[in-house]
C-alpha positions in Angstrom: 78.8 -13.9 27.8 78.1 -17.4 29.3 76.7 -17.0 32.8 77.3 -19.3 35.7 74.7 -20.7 38.2 76.2 -22.6 41.1 73.5 -24.9 42.4 73.1 -27.0 45.5 73.9 -24.2 47.9 73.4 -25.3 51.5 75.3 -22.8 53.6 76.1 -19.1 53.8 79.8 -19.8 53.4 79.2 -21.5 50.0 76.8 -18.8 48.9 79.3 -16.0 49.8 82.1 -17.9 48.0 80.1 -18.3 44.8 79.0 -14.7 44.8 82.5 -13.4 45.6 83.9 -15.4 42.7 81.4 -14.0 40.2 78.5 -16.4 39.9 75.5 -14.9 38.3 73.0 -17.1 40.1 72.7 -19.5 43.1 70.4 -22.5 43.2 68.5 -23.7 46.2 67.2 -27.3 46.0 63.8 -28.1 47.5 63.7 -31.7 46.3 63.9 -34.0 49.3 65.6 -37.0 47.6 68.5 -34.8 46.6 71.5 -34.9 48.9 71.7 -31.1 48.5 68.1 -30.5 49.7 67.6 -27.4 51.8 64.6 -26.3 53.9 62.9 -23.0 53.3 63.9 -21.8 56.7 67.7 -22.5 56.1 67.4 -21.1 52.6 65.9 -17.8 53.9 68.8 -17.4 56.4 71.1 -17.4 53.4 69.0 -15.5 51.0 68.4 -12.5 53.3 72.2 -11.9 53.5 72.9 -12.0 49.7 73.8 -8.8 47.9 71.6 -7.4 45.2 72.0 -8.3 41.5 72.5 -12.0 42.2 69.7 -14.3 41.0 68.3 -16.7 43.5 66.7 -19.8 41.9 64.4 -22.2 43.6 64.7 -25.8 42.3 61.6 -28.0 42.4 60.3 -31.4 41.2 56.6 -31.8 40.6 55.4 -29.2 43.1 52.0 -27.7 42.6 52.4 -24.3 40.8 50.5 -22.5 43.5 52.9 -23.8 46.2 55.9 -22.8 44.1 54.5 -19.4 43.6 53.9 -18.9 47.3 57.4 -20.0 48.2 58.9 -17.8 45.5 57.1 -14.8 47.0 57.9 -15.7 50.6 61.6 -16.2 50.0 61.9 -13.4 47.4 63.4 -15.7 44.9 64.0 -14.3 41.4 63.7 -17.5 39.4 62.1 -20.9 39.3 63.7 -24.1 38.0 61.6 -27.2 37.3 63.0 -30.7 37.1 59.9 -32.8 37.1 57.1 -33.7 34.7 55.7 -30.2 34.7 53.5 -29.3 31.7 53.7 -26.4 29.3 50.6 -25.0 31.2 52.5 -25.2 34.5 55.3 -23.1 33.0 52.8 -20.7 31.6 51.1 -20.3 35.0 54.4 -19.8 36.8 56.2 -17.5 34.3 54.0 -14.6 35.4 55.5 -15.0 38.9 59.2 -15.2 38.0 61.4 -16.4 35.1 61.1 -20.1 34.6 63.9 -22.6 33.6 62.5 -25.9 32.5 64.9 -28.8 32.8 65.0 -31.7 30.3 66.9 -34.9 30.9 68.8 -35.9 27.8 68.1 -39.5 26.8 69.0 -41.5 23.7 65.7 -40.5 22.1 66.1 -36.8 22.9 64.6 -34.6 20.1 65.5 -30.9 20.4 62.3 -29.8 18.6 60.3 -31.0 21.6 61.4 -27.9 23.3 59.0 -25.8 21.2 56.2 -26.8 23.6 57.9 -24.9 26.4 58.4 -21.6 24.6 57.1 -19.7 27.6 60.1 -20.8 29.6 62.9 -18.2 29.9 65.5 -21.0 29.3 65.8 -24.7 29.0 68.3 -26.6 31.1 69.7 -29.8 29.6 71.2 -32.4 31.8 72.0 -36.1 31.9 69.0 -38.3 32.7 68.7 -39.9 36.2 65.3 -41.3 37.3 65.9 -40.5 41.0 68.2 -37.5 41.5 66.6 -35.3 38.8 69.8 -33.2 38.6 73.2 -33.1 40.4 74.2 -36.4 38.8 77.7 -35.2 37.9 78.1 -37.1 34.7 78.8 -35.5 31.3 76.9 -36.2 28.0 77.0 -35.2 24.4 77.2 -31.4 24.6 76.8 -31.1 20.8 73.1 -31.8 21.3 72.8 -28.6 23.4 74.2 -26.6 20.5 71.5 -28.1 18.2 68.9 -27.4 20.9 69.9 -23.8 20.9 67.9 -23.3 17.7 64.7 -23.8 19.7 65.4 -22.2 23.1 67.9 -20.4 25.3 70.0 -23.3 26.7 71.5 -23.8 30.2 74.1 -26.6 30.1 74.4 -28.9 33.1 75.8 -32.3 33.9 79.3 -33.3 34.7 80.8 -29.9 34.4 84.2 -29.3 36.1 87.0 -26.8 36.0 88.8 -29.1 33.6 86.0 -29.5 31.0 83.8 -26.5 31.2 85.7 -24.5 28.6 85.4 -27.3 26.2 81.7 -27.7 27.0 81.1 -24.0 26.3 83.1 -24.2 23.1 81.1 -27.1 21.9 77.6 -26.1 23.0 77.8 -22.3 23.2 75.0 -22.1 25.8 73.4 -19.1 27.5 74.6 -20.3 30.9 76.2 -23.3 32.7 74.8 -24.8 35.9 77.2 -26.7 38.2 76.9 -28.4 41.6 78.7 -31.8 41.9 81.8 -30.7 40.0 82.7 -28.1 42.6 82.2 -30.1 45.8 84.8 -31.3 48.3 82.0 -33.4 49.7 78.3 -33.7 49.0 76.6 -30.3 49.7 79.9 -28.5 50.4 81.8 -26.5 47.8 85.6 -26.5 47.4 86.9 -22.9 47.2 89.8 -24.0 44.9 87.4 -25.7 42.5 85.0 -22.8 42.5 87.8 -20.4 41.7 89.2 -22.6 39.0 85.8 -23.1 37.4 85.1 -19.4 37.3 88.5 -18.7 35.7 87.9 -21.4 33.1 84.5 -19.8 32.2 86.2 -16.4 31.9 88.7 -17.8 29.5 86.0 -19.5 27.5 84.1 -16.2 27.4 87.2 -14.4 26.2 87.5 -16.9 23.4 83.9 -16.5 22.4 84.4 -12.7 22.3 87.3 -13.0 20.0 85.4 -15.3 17.7 82.5 -12.9 17.7 84.7 -10.0 16.8 86.3 -11.9 13.9 82.8 -12.5 12.4 81.9 -8.8 12.3 
């Protein structure tokens, strides 16, 4: 089953909507240049109201591991997502605090075997490269590369996903999870209920198709 993380959560209303519609995880962005950045104070007001069994992921760019660990503990986050130039040793240090997802921007020279260096990460997120935003770009890319990368790591697919294309993206890449922010927004930082519902139904249909394919191979 492909899981869904809805990222760029900035309000309780959007968090509740995502959870009610079946998202497995929510993402809270602590990267100031992002238009979806949230302060720890506001994040905690949302986090403390969430039900159990929903993963709460902090998103960071080039923070010191000790600071990430401290905020993870203070906000009771269940996962860490790294979008900067973090090293394999940074991932190794942090993975004892919480599961780590290491993001990789996909450029023309992307070589999936590079992912071996980050074997301590629980998953690898692949997204379209942007030198400033470090995620939330909202532009699709060659999803076939994600399927190839799946030989080296558990893959989270991100970048340009919408209710209209997520089923195709899953079929092509067969990822562990999908991560979406821009494709569900009515405006920057605010989710559209209709788009969220449509996206989740599209993922359900894609999962049903994968289940049928799996059964036919047995």
